[in-house]
C-alpha positions as a Markdown table, in Angstrom:
| # | Residue | x | y | z |
|---|---|---|---|---|
| 1 | Met | 91.9 | 59.1 | 65.9 |
| 2 | Ser | 95.7 | 58.3 | 66.1 |
| 3 | Glu | 98.0 | 61.0 | 67.4 |
| 4 | Ile | 101.6 | 61.6 | 67.1 |
| 5 | Val | 103.8 | 62.8 | 69.9 |
| 6 | Gln | 107.2 | 64.2 | 68.9 |
| 7 | Val | 110.1 | 64.0 | 71.4 |
| 8 | Lys | 113.2 | 65.9 | 70.5 |
| 9 | Phe | 116.6 | 66.1 | 72.4 |
| 10 | Asp | 118.9 | 68.9 | 71.4 |
| 11 | Gly | 122.3 | 70.4 | 72.3 |
| 12 | Gly | 125.3 | 68.4 | 73.3 |
| 13 | Ile | 125.9 | 65.3 | 71.2 |
| 14 | Ala | 122.1 | 65.1 | 70.6 |
| 15 | Ala | 122.7 | 67.9 | 68.1 |
| 16 | Ala | 124.6 | 65.4 | 66.0 |
| 17 | Gly | 121.9 | 62.8 | 66.3 |
| 18 | Gln | 123.6 | 60.8 | 69.1 |
| 19 | Leu | 122.7 | 59.9 | 72.7 |
| 20 | His | 124.5 | 57.8 | 75.4 |
| 21 | Phe | 122.8 | 54.4 | 74.9 |
| 22 | Tyr | 122.2 | 53.6 | 78.6 |
| 23 | Glu | 120.5 | 57.0 | 79.2 |
| 24 | Tyr | 118.5 | 56.6 | 76.0 |
| 25 | Gly | 117.4 | 53.1 | 76.9 |
| 26 | Arg | 116.2 | 54.2 | 80.3 |
| 27 | Ser | 114.6 | 57.3 | 79.1 |
| 28 | Gln | 112.5 | 55.4 | 76.3 |
| 29 | Tyr | 111.1 | 52.9 | 78.8 |
| 30 | Ala | 110.1 | 55.7 | 81.2 |
| 31 | Leu | 108.6 | 57.7 | 78.3 |
| 32 | Ala | 106.6 | 54.7 | 77.1 |
| 33 | Arg | 105.2 | 54.3 | 80.7 |
| 34 | Phe | 104.5 | 58.2 | 81.0 |
| 35 | Ile | 102.6 | 58.3 | 77.6 |
| 36 | Ala | 100.7 | 55.1 | 78.3 |
| 37 | Thr | 99.7 | 56.3 | 81.9 |
| 38 | Ile | 98.3 | 59.5 | 80.5 |
| 39 | Glu | 96.5 | 57.6 | 77.6 |
| 40 | His | 95.0 | 54.9 | 79.9 |
| 41 | Phe | 93.6 | 57.7 | 82.2 |
| 42 | Arg | 92.2 | 59.5 | 79.1 |
| 43 | Arg | 90.4 | 56.4 | 78.0 |
| 44 | Thr | 89.1 | 55.1 | 81.4 |
| 45 | Gly | 89.4 | 57.9 | 84.0 |
| 46 | Glu | 91.5 | 55.7 | 86.1 |
| 47 | Val | 95.1 | 55.8 | 87.1 |
| 48 | Ala | 96.9 | 52.5 | 86.2 |
| 49 | Glu | 98.8 | 51.0 | 89.1 |
| 50 | Lys | 101.1 | 49.2 | 86.6 |
| 51 | Ile | 101.3 | 49.1 | 82.8 |
| 52 | Thr | 100.3 | 45.5 | 82.1 |
| 53 | Ser | 98.5 | 43.7 | 79.3 |
| 54 | Ala | 95.3 | 44.9 | 80.7 |
| 55 | Thr | 96.2 | 48.5 | 80.6 |
| 56 | Tyr | 98.6 | 48.5 | 77.7 |
| 57 | Val | 98.2 | 51.3 | 75.0 |
| 58 | Glu | 99.5 | 50.5 | 71.6 |
| 59 | Leu | 102.4 | 52.8 | 70.8 |
| 60 | Leu | 104.5 | 52.7 | 67.6 |
| 61 | Val | 107.8 | 54.5 | 67.2 |
| 62 | Ser | 109.6 | 55.7 | 64.1 |
| 63 | Thr | 113.5 | 55.7 | 63.6 |
| 64 | Pro | 115.0 | 58.6 | 65.4 |
| 65 | Thr | 116.0 | 61.4 | 62.9 |
| 66 | Arg | 119.6 | 62.6 | 62.8 |
| 67 | Gly | 120.5 | 66.2 | 63.4 |
| 68 | Ser | 118.7 | 66.9 | 66.6 |
| 69 | Phe | 117.7 | 63.6 | 68.1 |
| 70 | Val | 114.0 | 63.5 | 67.1 |
| 71 | Thr | 111.5 | 60.6 | 67.6 |
| 72 | Asp | 107.9 | 60.4 | 66.5 |
| 73 | Ile | 105.6 | 58.2 | 68.7 |
| 74 | Leu | 102.3 | 57.1 | 67.3 |
| 75 | Ile | 99.5 | 56.5 | 69.8 |
| 76 | Asp | 97.1 | 54.1 | 68.1 |
| 77 | Ala | 93.5 | 55.0 | 67.7 |
| 78 | Phe | 91.2 | 53.7 | 70.4 |
| 79 | Lys | 89.1 | 51.0 | 68.7 |
| 80 | Asp | 86.8 | 49.9 | 71.5 |
| 81 | Gly | 83.7 | 52.0 | 70.6 |
| 82 | Thr | 81.8 | 50.9 | 73.9 |
| 83 | Ala | 83.9 | 53.2 | 76.1 |
| 84 | Glu | 83.5 | 56.9 | 76.1 |
| 85 | Leu | 86.7 | 58.9 | 75.9 |
| 86 | Met | 87.3 | 61.1 | 78.9 |
| 87 | Val | 89.1 | 63.8 | 76.9 |
| 88 | Ala | 89.0 | 64.5 | 73.2 |
| 89 | Ser | 92.7 | 64.1 | 72.5 |
| 90 | Phe | 95.8 | 62.9 | 74.2 |
| 91 | Gly | 97.5 | 66.3 | 73.5 |
| 92 | Ala | 94.9 | 68.2 | 75.5 |
| 93 | Leu | 95.2 | 65.9 | 78.5 |
| 94 | Phe | 99.1 | 65.9 | 78.3 |
| 95 | Ala | 99.0 | 69.7 | 78.0 |
| 96 | Tyr | 97.0 | 70.0 | 81.1 |
| 97 | Ala | 98.8 | 67.4 | 83.1 |
| 98 | Trp | 102.3 | 69.0 | 82.3 |
| 99 | His | 100.9 | 72.5 | 83.1 |
| 100 | Arg | 100.0 | 71.3 | 86.6 |
| 101 | Leu | 103.4 | 69.5 | 86.9 |
| 102 | Val | 105.6 | 72.4 | 85.9 |
| 103 | Pro | 105.2 | 75.9 | 87.6 |
| 104 | Arg | 107.0 | 78.8 | 85.9 |
| 105 | Arg | 110.6 | 78.8 | 87.3 |
| 106 | Glu | 111.3 | 81.2 | 90.1 |
| 107 | Lys | 114.3 | 82.6 | 88.0 |
| 108 | Thr | 111.9 | 83.3 | 85.2 |
| 109 | Glu | 109.3 | 85.0 | 87.5 |
| 110 | Ala | 112.1 | 87.1 | 89.0 |
| 111 | Thr | 113.4 | 88.1 | 85.5 |
| 112 | Ile | 109.9 | 89.0 | 84.3 |
| 113 | Ile | 109.5 | 91.4 | 87.4 |
| 114 | Glu | 113.0 | 92.9 | 86.7 |
| 115 | Leu | 112.0 | 93.4 | 83.0 |
| 116 | Ala | 108.7 | 95.0 | 84.0 |
| 117 | Lys | 110.6 | 97.5 | 86.4 |
| 118 | Leu | 113.0 | 98.5 | 83.5 |
| 119 | Arg | 110.1 | 98.8 | 81.0 |
| 120 | Leu | 108.1 | 100.8 | 83.4 |
| 121 | Gln | 111.1 | 103.2 | 83.9 |
| 122 | Leu | 111.5 | 103.6 | 80.1 |
| 123 | Glu | 107.8 | 104.1 | 79.5 |
| 124 | Gln | 107.5 | 106.7 | 82.3 |
| 125 | Glu | 110.3 | 108.7 | 80.7 |
| 126 | Lys | 108.3 | 109.2 | 77.5 |
| 127 | Thr | 106.0 | 112.2 | 77.2 |
| 128 | Ala | 103.4 | 110.6 | 75.0 |
| 129 | Gln | 100.2 | 109.8 | 76.9 |
| 130 | Ala | 98.5 | 107.6 | 74.4 |
| 131 | Arg | 95.6 | 105.4 | 75.8 |
| 132 | Glu | 97.5 | 102.1 | 74.9 |
| 133 | Arg | 100.6 | 103.3 | 76.7 |
| 134 | Thr | 98.5 | 104.2 | 79.8 |
| 135 | Lys | 97.1 | 100.6 | 79.8 |
| 136 | Gln | 100.7 | 99.2 | 79.4 |
| 137 | Val | 101.9 | 101.2 | 82.3 |
| 138 | Glu | 99.1 | 100.1 | 84.4 |
| 139 | Ser | 99.9 | 96.5 | 83.6 |
| 140 | Leu | 103.6 | 96.9 | 84.4 |
| 141 | Asn | 102.8 | 98.6 | 87.6 |
| 142 | Ala | 100.6 | 95.6 | 88.6 |
| 143 | Ile | 103.5 | 93.2 | 87.8 |
| 144 | Val | 106.0 | 95.2 | 89.7 |
| 145 | Ala | 103.6 | 95.3 | 92.7 |
| 146 | Gly | 103.5 | 91.6 | 92.8 |
| 147 | Glu | 100.7 | 90.4 | 90.5 |
| 148 | Arg | 101.7 | 87.3 | 88.4 |
| 149 | Ala | 102.3 | 88.2 | 84.8 |
| 150 | Ser | 99.9 | 86.6 | 82.4 |
| 151 | Thr | 101.5 | 84.2 | 79.9 |
| 152 | Gly | 101.1 | 86.8 | 77.2 |
| 153 | Glu | 102.5 | 89.6 | 79.3 |
| 154 | Ala | 105.4 | 87.4 | 80.4 |
| 155 | Leu | 106.3 | 86.4 | 76.8 |
| 156 | Glu | 106.0 | 90.0 | 75.5 |
| 157 | Leu | 108.5 | 91.2 | 78.1 |
| 158 | Leu | 110.9 | 88.4 | 77.5 |
| 159 | Lys | 110.9 | 89.0 | 73.8 |
| 160 | Trp | 111.2 | 92.7 | 74.4 |
| 161 | Ser | 114.4 | 92.1 | 76.3 |
| 162 | Gln | 116.1 | 90.4 | 73.3 |
| 163 | Asp | 116.2 | 93.7 | 71.4 |
| 164 | Ile | 117.2 | 96.2 | 74.3 |
| 165 | Pro | 120.7 | 97.8 | 74.0 |
| 166 | Gln | 123.6 | 95.8 | 75.2 |
| 167 | Asp | 124.5 | 98.1 | 78.0 |
| 168 | Ile | 121.1 | 97.8 | 79.6 |
| 169 | Ser | 121.0 | 94.1 | 78.9 |
| 170 | Ala | 124.3 | 93.8 | 80.7 |
| 171 | Ala | 122.8 | 95.3 | 84.0 |
| 172 | Leu | 120.1 | 92.5 | 84.2 |
| 173 | Asp | 120.6 | 89.5 | 86.5 |
| 174 | Ser | 119.9 | 87.2 | 83.5 |
| 175 | Thr | 122.0 | 86.6 | 80.4 |
| 176 | Pro | 120.6 | 86.7 | 76.9 |
| 177 | Ile | 121.0 | 83.0 | 76.6 |
| 178 | Glu | 119.0 | 82.5 | 79.8 |
| 179 | Arg | 116.3 | 84.8 | 78.6 |
| 180 | Ala | 116.1 | 82.9 | 75.3 |
| 181 | Asp | 115.6 | 79.7 | 77.1 |
| 182 | Met | 112.9 | 81.5 | 79.3 |
| 183 | Val | 111.2 | 82.4 | 76.0 |
| 184 | Arg | 110.9 | 78.9 | 75.1 |
| 185 | Glu | 109.6 | 78.0 | 78.5 |
| 186 | Val | 106.9 | 80.5 | 78.3 |
| 187 | Glu | 106.0 | 79.8 | 74.7 |
| 188 | Ala | 105.5 | 76.1 | 75.7 |
| 189 | Glu | 103.3 | 77.5 | 78.6 |
| 190 | Ala | 101.2 | 79.5 | 76.0 |
| 191 | Glu | 100.9 | 76.5 | 73.7 |
| 192 | Arg | 99.6 | 74.3 | 76.5 |
| 193 | Glu | 97.0 | 76.8 | 77.5 |
| 194 | Glu | 95.8 | 76.9 | 73.9 |
| 195 | Glu | 95.9 | 73.1 | 73.5 |
| 196 | Phe | 93.9 | 72.2 | 76.6 |
| 197 | Ser | 91.5 | 75.0 | 76.2 |
| 198 | Thr | 89.9 | 73.1 | 73.3 |
| 199 | Ala | 88.9 | 70.4 | 75.7 |
| 200 | Arg | 88.1 | 72.6 | 78.7 |
| 201 | Gly | 84.6 | 71.2 | 79.2 |
| 202 | Gln | 85.8 | 67.7 | 79.4 |
| 203 | Leu | 88.9 | 68.5 | 81.6 |
| 204 | Glu | 86.5 | 70.3 | 84.0 |
| 205 | Lys | 84.7 | 67.1 | 84.7 |
| 206 | Ile | 87.8 | 65.1 | 85.8 |
| 207 | Asp | 87.8 | 64.5 | 89.5 |
| 208 | Glu | 90.5 | 66.5 | 91.2 |
| 209 | Thr | 91.6 | 63.8 | 93.6 |
| 210 | Glu | 92.0 | 61.4 | 90.7 |
| 211 | Phe | 93.9 | 63.9 | 88.7 |
| 212 | Ser | 96.3 | 64.5 | 91.7 |
| 213 | Lys | 97.0 | 60.8 | 91.7 |
| 214 | Leu | 97.8 | 61.0 | 87.9 |
| 215 | Thr | 100.2 | 63.9 | 88.3 |
| 216 | Ser | 101.9 | 62.2 | 91.3 |
| 217 | Arg | 102.3 | 59.0 | 89.2 |
| 218 | Leu | 103.8 | 61.0 | 86.3 |
| 219 | Arg | 106.1 | 63.0 | 88.4 |
| 220 | Ala | 107.9 | 59.9 | 89.5 |
| 221 | Met | 108.6 | 59.0 | 85.8 |
| 222 | Val | 110.2 | 62.3 | 84.7 |
| 223 | Tyr | 113.7 | 61.7 | 86.2 |
| 224 | Asp | 114.3 | 58.5 | 84.0 |
| 225 | Met | 112.4 | 60.0 | 81.0 |
| 226 | Thr | 114.8 | 62.9 | 80.8 |
| 227 | Leu | 118.1 | 61.1 | 81.6 |
| 228 | Pro | 119.8 | 62.2 | 78.3 |
| 229 | Leu | 119.8 | 65.7 | 79.8 |
| 230 | Lys | 122.6 | 64.6 | 82.2 |
| 231 | Arg | 125.4 | 64.0 | 79.5 |
| 232 | Ser | 123.8 | 63.8 | 75.9 |
| 233 | Ala | 121.6 | 66.9 | 75.5 |
| 234 | Thr | 120.9 | 70.3 | 77.0 |
| 235 | Arg | 117.1 | 70.5 | 76.3 |
| 236 | Met | 114.2 | 68.3 | 75.5 |
| 237 | Ser | 110.8 | 69.1 | 74.0 |
| 238 | Met | 107.5 | 67.1 | 73.6 |
| 239 | Gly | 104.5 | 68.0 | 71.5 |
| 240 | Ala | 102.9 | 67.8 | 68.1 |
| 241 | Pro | 105.2 | 67.2 | 65.1 |
| 242 | Glu | 104.4 | 70.6 | 63.7 |
| 243 | His | 107.6 | 72.5 | 63.3 |
| 244 | Ser | 106.0 | 75.9 | 62.9 |
| 245 | Arg | 104.5 | 75.7 | 66.4 |
| 246 | Pro | 106.2 | 75.8 | 69.9 |
| 247 | Gln | 106.2 | 72.5 | 71.7 |
| 248 | Leu | 103.9 | 71.7 | 74.6 |
| 249 | Ala | 106.8 | 70.9 | 76.9 |
| 250 | His | 110.2 | 72.7 | 77.0 |
| 251 | Ile | 112.5 | 70.7 | 79.4 |
| 252 | Thr | 115.9 | 71.5 | 80.8 |
| 253 | Ser | 117.9 | 70.0 | 83.7 |
| 254 | Asp | 116.4 | 73.0 | 85.8 |
| 255 | Ile | 112.9 | 72.2 | 85.0 |
| 256 | Val | 113.5 | 68.4 | 85.8 |
| 257 | Lys | 114.9 | 69.4 | 89.1 |
| 258 | Leu | 111.8 | 71.6 | 89.7 |
| 259 | Ile | 109.4 | 68.6 | 89.0 |
| 260 | Thr | 111.4 | 65.9 | 90.7 |
| 261 | Ala | 112.4 | 67.7 | 93.8 |
| 262 | His | 108.7 | 68.4 | 94.6 |
| 263 | Ala | 105.8 | 66.2 | 95.6 |
| 264 | Ala | 102.1 | 67.0 | 96.0 |
| 265 | Glu | 100.5 | 66.1 | 99.3 |
| 266 | Glu | 97.6 | 63.7 | 99.2 |
| 267 | Asp | 95.6 | 65.4 | 101.9 |
| 268 | Thr | 94.3 | 68.9 | 101.8 |
| 269 | Lys | 94.8 | 71.6 | 104.5 |
| 270 | Trp | 93.1 | 74.8 | 105.5 |
| 271 | Ile | 95.2 | 77.8 | 105.9 |
| 272 | Thr | 94.3 | 81.4 | 106.7 |
| 273 | Gly | 95.7 | 84.1 | 104.3 |
| 274 | Arg | 95.2 | 87.0 | 101.8 |
| 275 | Val | 94.7 | 86.5 | 98.1 |
| 276 | Lys | 97.0 | 89.1 | 96.6 |
| 277 | Ser | 96.2 | 88.6 | 92.9 |
| 278 | Tyr | 94.4 | 86.3 | 90.5 |
| 279 | Asp | 94.5 | 85.9 | 86.8 |
| 280 | Arg | 91.0 | 84.5 | 85.6 |
| 281 | Asp | 92.3 | 83.3 | 82.3 |
| 282 | Ser | 95.0 | 81.1 | 83.6 |
| 283 | Gly | 93.5 | 80.3 | 87.0 |
| 284 | Val | 96.8 | 81.3 | 88.7 |
| 285 | Gly | 97.2 | 83.7 | 91.6 |
| 286 | Lys | 99.3 | 84.6 | 94.6 |
| 287 | Val | 98.5 | 84.2 | 98.4 |
| 288 | Lys | 100.2 | 85.5 | 101.4 |
| 289 | Ser | 99.9 | 83.7 | 104.8 |
| 290 | Lys | 101.7 | 83.4 | 108.1 |
| 291 | Glu | 101.5 | 79.7 | 107.6 |
| 292 | Leu | 103.6 | 79.8 | 104.4 |
| 293 | Pro | 107.3 | 80.6 | 104.1 |
| 294 | Arg | 106.7 | 83.4 | 101.5 |
| 295 | Val | 104.1 | 84.6 | 99.0 |
| 296 | Leu | 103.2 | 81.5 | 96.9 |
| 297 | Asn | 101.6 | 81.0 | 93.6 |
| 298 | Phe | 98.4 | 79.0 | 93.6 |
| 299 | Ile | 96.4 | 77.4 | 90.8 |
| 300 | Val | 92.6 | 76.7 | 90.8 |
| 301 | Pro | 92.0 | 73.4 | 88.9 |
| 302 | Leu | 89.7 | 73.6 | 85.9 |
| 303 | Ser | 87.2 | 71.4 | 87.7 |
| 304 | Glu | 86.8 | 74.1 | 90.4 |
| 305 | Arg | 87.4 | 77.3 | 88.4 |
| 306 | Gln | 83.9 | 78.3 | 87.6 |
| 307 | Arg | 82.6 | 77.4 | 91.1 |
| 308 | Leu | 85.3 | 79.4 | 92.8 |
| 309 | Arg | 85.6 | 82.4 | 90.5 |
| 310 | Asp | 83.4 | 84.7 | 92.5 |
| 311 | Phe | 84.8 | 83.6 | 95.8 |
| 312 | Val | 88.3 | 84.4 | 94.6 |
| 313 | Leu | 87.3 | 87.8 | 93.5 |
| 314 | Val | 85.7 | 88.8 | 96.8 |
| 315 | Ala | 88.6 | 87.1 | 98.7 |
| 316 | Met | 91.0 | 89.7 | 97.0 |
| 317 | Gln | 89.0 | 92.4 | 98.7 |
| 318 | Arg | 89.5 | 91.0 | 102.2 |
| 319 | Asp | 92.5 | 91.1 | 104.5 |
| 320 | Ser | 92.0 | 87.4 | 105.5 |
| 321 | Val | 90.1 | 84.4 | 104.4 |
| 322 | Ser | 90.2 | 80.6 | 104.8 |
| 323 | Leu | 91.6 | 78.5 | 101.9 |
| 324 | Glu | 91.6 | 74.8 | 101.5 |
| 325 | Val | 94.7 | 73.9 | 99.5 |
| 326 | Arg | 96.7 | 70.9 | 98.4 |
| 327 | Arg | 100.4 | 71.9 | 99.0 |
| 328 | Thr | 103.3 | 70.9 | 96.7 |
| 329 | Leu | 106.4 | 70.5 | 98.8 |
| 330 | Asp | 110.2 | 70.5 | 98.3 |
| 331 | Glu | 112.7 | 68.1 | 99.4 |
| 332 | Ser | 112.9 | 69.9 | 102.8 |
| 333 | Gly | 109.2 | 69.7 | 103.3 |
| 334 | Asn | 108.5 | 73.5 | 102.6 |
| 335 | Pro | 105.5 | 74.3 | 100.4 |
| 336 | Thr | 106.4 | 75.8 | 97.0 |
| 337 | Ser | 103.0 | 76.1 | 95.3 |
| 338 | Leu | 99.4 | 75.3 | 96.0 |
| 339 | Ala | 96.2 | 74.0 | 94.4 |
| 340 | Leu | 93.3 | 76.1 | 95.7 |
| 341 | Leu | 90.2 | 73.9 | 96.1 |
| 342 | Asn | 87.8 | 75.9 | 98.4 |
| 343 | Ile | 87.4 | 79.3 | 100.1 |
| 344 | Glu | 85.5 | 80.3 | 103.2 |
| 345 | Leu | 84.8 | 84.0 | 103.3 |
| 346 | Gly | 83.3 | 84.3 | 106.7 |
| 347 | Asp | 79.9 | 85.8 | 107.6 |
| 348 | Asp | 79.0 | 86.8 | 104.0 |
| 349 | Glu | 80.2 | 83.6 | 102.3 |
| 350 | Asp | 76.7 | 82.6 | 101.4 |
| 351 | Glu | 76.2 | 85.7 | 99.4 |
| 352 | Val | 78.8 | 84.6 | 96.9 |
| 353 | Gly | 78.9 | 81.9 | 94.3 |
């Protein structure tokens, strides 16, 4: 089945349907390679070294729409019935790959914790002790204590902050405009989770080493793909052309910097640390270790999530466990996030899993 990916540039001169031509030309070439690389992997399970006639994927493009600079890209249906598709849809694989490329921004994480503290203070001042309020206070306490807010919790806090009194809003470290951008960021996060959950069984079968090669290849294309964000636009989005739904990717210059200034290591490492929290729905948690510069987020790949679930839950009850991780490093070589691939619990490890 053919699929359409809608790419939209907005803000700046893009809001009037214009882009600087050089930026536009470079970005479209990179975007074609980006989409073709994902689609080739979807069809074959292999990362193409180059996009050639042997690996080419048929892409058709419509005339860009004036207003915001909107382009619809048609990915032609795969006609060779002898090969089995790796994943049911391009959208599902793109959503999962982008999810792995883009961690939640540190500024967004810090704002969510700040909002949780503020919300907790306001809730504790109320006298009502309804059951739902008690659950909410427990959730807020967990976020304040260092647990990562789930996508739903983060989105609810950010949207709540848009309606708080101006005097309270002014005391926050983020501006209303910044928080509106964070809403778009987390809405895209939620949309990706929903999109790739429909193909979870197929995504779980993808070899993690091959998938790491894919995301490394895609990461190198992001800078050129988003060039119009330098002078022509302030934000870019990618996803299905359904205007009633948030997009799968919300991209700003900050997010581009976050992606392009980091690189995942090819080799894995074992570290000793403590698992501080874990969200079973998203597969994201936090780990503290003397071998890391600070508490870092980790993600358990879909291919390993079921196998490691009980190990992670037991690890949270222990002061120290051994973790096999693939680190993502910044330009200085410091780790910024981790993919968790294995856990050794010690003497009782065989009792789990």
